[in-house]
N, C-alpha and C positions, 0 to 999 in steps of 0.2 A: 789231604784232605780231612779235617775233622771228621770224627763220628758225632753222631747226634749225642750220644752221652756228653763227646768232651764239650758240646756246643752249649749242652745245660748249666755245665759250670761255668759258664760265661756270663749266664744270664745274671740280672739284677734279683734277689730271693726276694719271694713275697714275703710278706711282714708275719712269721710264723717263728713259732720259739724252738730252740734246739732241743728243750726236754720235751717227754714224752708225757707229761702231766704237769700239775701243780706239785711242788714240795709235800711230804705225808711227814707225819708222825707215825704213823703204822707200821707193821711188821714189813719184812722185805715181801715182795710182790713175785708173781711167776716169772715176770719179764727180766726184773731185776737179778732173778736167780738162773735164769737163762743167760745172760751177759756173764754174768760170775762163773757159770762153767766152761764158755767160751774163751774169755779170757783170763789171765792169770797173773797173779804177783810173784816177787821174789820171797822165799823164806827167810825169815829175818836171819838166821842161823849161819846164811851164805853172805853176810856182810864180814864175814873172816877171810872171805876172799878179796885178793886186791882185783882180781878181774871174775865180772859173771860168768861161767859158762851158759851157752845159748840157752838151754833145758830149763835155766834158773833165773836168767832174766825174766823182767817183765814183759807181757805182752798186752796188746791193745789192740783189735782190728774192730772197725767199723760194721764192712759187710763180710764178704767171703773172702777167703784168701784164694787168689787168683791162682791156677795152674799155667805156669809161664815155662815157655821152651828157651831157653838162652841162644840155642842155636840159629832161631828165628825170629826170636826177639830183636826189635832196633829201639834208638830212641833218637826222638825228634826235636830239633832245637830250632827255633823260629821267632817271628815275632820283629820287636824292634832292631834288627842286627844286620848286618852287611852283606851277611850270607849264612842261608841257613844250612844247617847240617844235620844227616842222619848216620848213627854211628851204631854200629852191631855189637855184641860182645868182644869179639877177638879183637875190633880197632880199638875199644876203650882198653883194655890190659894190655895194649902195647903203648899208651898214652903214658908221662910220668906218673907215678901214684906215690902217696904219700900212707899213713897210718897214725890216726890221734886216736889218743884215750879219750874216751865219752862217756860220762854221766849222763844215760837221759832218764826221765822222770816224766809219767802220767801226769797234765793238767790238772786231771778230777781226783789225783791222791788224795786220800783222809775224806773223801766226800762222804761214805756213808756216818761218818761223825757228827756230823751236822743233823743241827733239829731245828724246824723241820728238814727232813732230806731230800735235796734235789732227786729226782728219778733220774739216774743213766747207771751205767756201769759204777756199783757199790765198791770201789776202793775201799778199804781200812787205810793202812800205810804203808803199803808195802810192792807200790807200783813204781819200780826203780830198778834199776842193773848200770853195771860199768862194765863196757867191752872195748876193745881195738878195732877201728874200723878200716880198712885199708880200701882205697880206690883214689879216682880222678878229682883232683883238685877243685869244685865248680869253678871257681876263677880262671883256670886254665882252660876250660872249654869253651867259655864265654868269650875268653879273651880271644880264641879261636875264630869264634863266628863274627865277632867285631860288634857290642853293643851301640847303639846309636844314643848320640846326647841328650834326645828327649826321652830317654827311658825311666821310668821311676821306679816297677818293680819285675820280678820275675816269679812267674806262676808254674807250679810244678803239680803235674797231672797224674795220679797214679791209675794204675789198672782196676782195683776195686772199684766194683758198682755197686748200689743201691738207691735204697729211700729213705732221708731223714727229716722231719718235719714235712713230709708230704712233698718234698723236693727230689726227683729223681736226679744221680747225679753221680760222675766219679768222685772219689775224693781229691780234694784237689785244695792247697793254699800257695802263699805268695810269701818272698820277705822282699823288702826295700833294697833298692840296687846296693846300698852301702854294706847290707849283712850279707848279700849273695856273692860278693866281692873280697869278701873277708880270707885269707890265705887258708884257714882251717876248716872252712866249710866244703866237705865231701862225698862226692858222689861214690857209695861203697860196694864192692862187691861180696866184700868177705869180712868175717866177723872173727874175730881171736884167731887169725889167720886160716881159715876156711872159708868155702862159699858160703853164701847167706843162707841158712835153712831156710823153707817157705814161710815160716810165720814171721819173721825177721825182715822180708822185703824181696826174694829172690826173683830175679837175679840182679837187680840194682834198686837201690834205694836213696835218698839224701838224708846226712846226718846234718843237724846245726847246733853245734856245741853253745851250749849256755842255755838253749832255747829248751821248752817243754815240749815234750814227745809229738804233737801234733804237728809241730815243724818240719819235722824229718821223717817226710812225706816215701812211703813204701811201695814196690811194685813201679817203678817208673816208668809213665807212657811216654809225657812229652814236657819240655822243658820249653815256656812261652815269655819273653821278653816283653812287658807290657809298657807303653805310655800313658796306661790309666790304674790307679788301685784298682784291684782285683776286688769283684763284688760277688762272690760264690759263699755258695752256703756256710763252708767251713771256717771262713774268713769273718763273714758280715754278721752271722746269725750264732752260730756255734763259738766255741772259746771265747768268750768276753766276760768281763766281771761285771756282773749286772744286782740290781738293788730289786729290780722285780721283773715279770716280764714283759712290762713297757717299756723299760729302761734300755737303750740302746747299748749302753755300757762303754767299757773301754775294750781294746783288745788285750789277750794274754801274749806274753812274750816271753821273757826271759826268766828262771827256775829260782824260785825264793828261797833264803838261804835254811836249812834244814839238814838234823842231825837224826842217825837212829842208832839204838843200840842193839847189841846182840842180846836177847833175854839169856840172863845166866839161869846155871841149873836145869831141872828138865820139867816138860810140861805135864799138864794135867792131858789126855787126850782132847775131851770136850771142849773144858772149859780155856785152853792154854796157860790156864795162871801155873806160875813158876813155883819151883822147889827146890833147896837148894841145903847143902849142909854148912853148919857154921863154922868160919874160921876164913881164911884169905881168900880172896878171888877177884881174878882180875875182870873189871869192867870192860868192855870196848865197843867200839861202834864205827861208822862212817858221818861224814859231813862234806857238804858241797853245796856251791852255790852260783848261779849262771851270771852273778854279776860280780865275780870276780874271786880271788881266795878267800878260804877260811880263813880267819885270825883267832879265833878263839872257840872253844867249847869248855863249857861248866856242865857237870855231871851234879842232880840232885839226889840226894840223899836224904828220906823224909822233912825234904826242906830247908835242907841246909846246900847252898851251890860251893862245889869246887875245882878249882881250874883242873882241866882234863891236860893230858899231854900229848900233843900233836906230831906224829908223824910227817915225813917229809910228801906232800903230793904227788898222785899217781901223773898228774898234767895238770895243764890249766884249766880243763875244765871238767874234771875228773876226780872224784871224792878224796878225802883223807881221811886216815887212821886216827882215831883216837881211843885213848886208854887211861883208866885210873886203878889202881888197885884200892880194894875195900876188904873191912875185915867184918865180916856180916857175923852180926850177933844176932841171937835166937829169937824169932818174932816175926810178926810181919811189918815187911817196909813197902817202900813207894820209892823206886829208882827212877829219875827222868834226865835227859840230855836236851843242852841249847846251846846252837851253835851261832857264831856273830861272822860278819865276811867283812871283808877289806871296805867297805861302804859306810859302817858301824849297823846296818840292818841286823835286829837279832830273832828268833822265833819268836812268838808271843806265848804266852802262857794260855790266852784263849782265843779261838780263832773266830775270827769277823766272819758273819754269816756272807753269802752271796748266793744269787738264785741258781747259778748253774753248778756251783760246788767246785770253785776254778781256785787254784792257787793255794791250799789249803798246808800250812806247816807249822803246823800247833805242834809244841812241847810234847815229845811221845813221855809216857809213864806206863813204868812196869810193876805192877804187883806181886811181890815175892815172899812166899814163906821161908823162914831160916829155920831148920830144926837142929 
């Protein structure tokens, strides 16, 4: 039987906004600072690492982190299936497992750079990370349950509960059947070879390669195969590209192409402005896209764009290292990087504004002083 919280996620949401208030051009609010203290981004120097350690990987939690005991935890799979399943962690670990390297990025990455600024988690550009996720392919368990022919979506509900937009809910999202049955979508119980840390979804989470992080539901409690599109808050109100509060918008899904640079030299503590000595320096970073392979990265040096070298990708939906040698002359310089993926999409030089601050992939610029 479903709890009252689970039932609330199945109801058609009221016509409310996903944001706390209208976008603002003012200073950061107390509420944004509280969110920024709870969640954290990946330090850009961690881009040197092919795989991001759990403590450096970005984290976004909508509500409280559940305190779950794996020995008593169970996952329920039901809905439009031939047979409902209830599985404990011991049973899941006996099932066939895969390990997939995946770059996850928050859909709101870059939100704080927009003017006016949508009010939510005030990310700059570092809400990203790449890990090896180990667990059971979702398609394997759906095959055991037997998805019925009239099913259209699969709904994933987490154990984290709270209120957003005035709606009481457990965090829940859905995937179309065709996405849920991909062979690389995984119900992960390990991150980089060890059990999931609490903040990353212990004891089990969904990982959807190529999609922004909101799809990879943490602290999984149930999976329901549905005959109708899911109408929960996080699907129909939050995580949408909107022009205004009254715009129904379009749903956020796959990660837009992006690249980031390891800021060279050393930083000023407060401003993070970079300082380095004149002479040879290797500029480097990572690039990724949820639409397919990154095919090129250009590095801008004071407005002149040069092709970077691309290393072999870590995986089909994991970032790719790029590098470019530069001889730094004394003075003030602006560095930038811009990626292109296999679809021909490239990062914009100026980000188009949207009401929730989603899918920002504007070119990164780094100001440096060479001494």
